[in-house]
C-alpha positions, 0 to 999 in steps of 0.5 A: 587148249582152254574153252573159248568160253573162258578165254581172255578174248571172250572176256573182252567181249563180255566186258564190252557188253557190260560197259555198253549196258552201263553207258546206256544207263541200264541195269541188268533187270532193265535190259533183261526186261527189254530182251524179254529174258530173266535177269539171270540171262544178262548176269550169266553172259556178263560173268561168262557162264553163258555164250551168246549167238550173233543174233543175241549180241545184235539184240543186246547192242540195239537195246543199249542204243548201239549196233553190232558194227560198233561193238565189233569195231570196239572189240577189234580195237581192244583185241589188237591192243592186247596182242 
């Protein structure tokens, strides 16, 4: 079984987080500054090199002007369409 870090469901989450950042009009550098992290932090989770825990995902959604529930709802919709 493939690592969940590389599976297609995780890719959907990565894409949603990137899309959320872009819709918010933030660059990776701007978001990383808001999160108090290096730019590589954003780059690595968007590219799948790094996994995030739930509290990290929550912080990202907040700084992108959204919330965790909205992200999960979008994730469920996209994963249901994939199935």
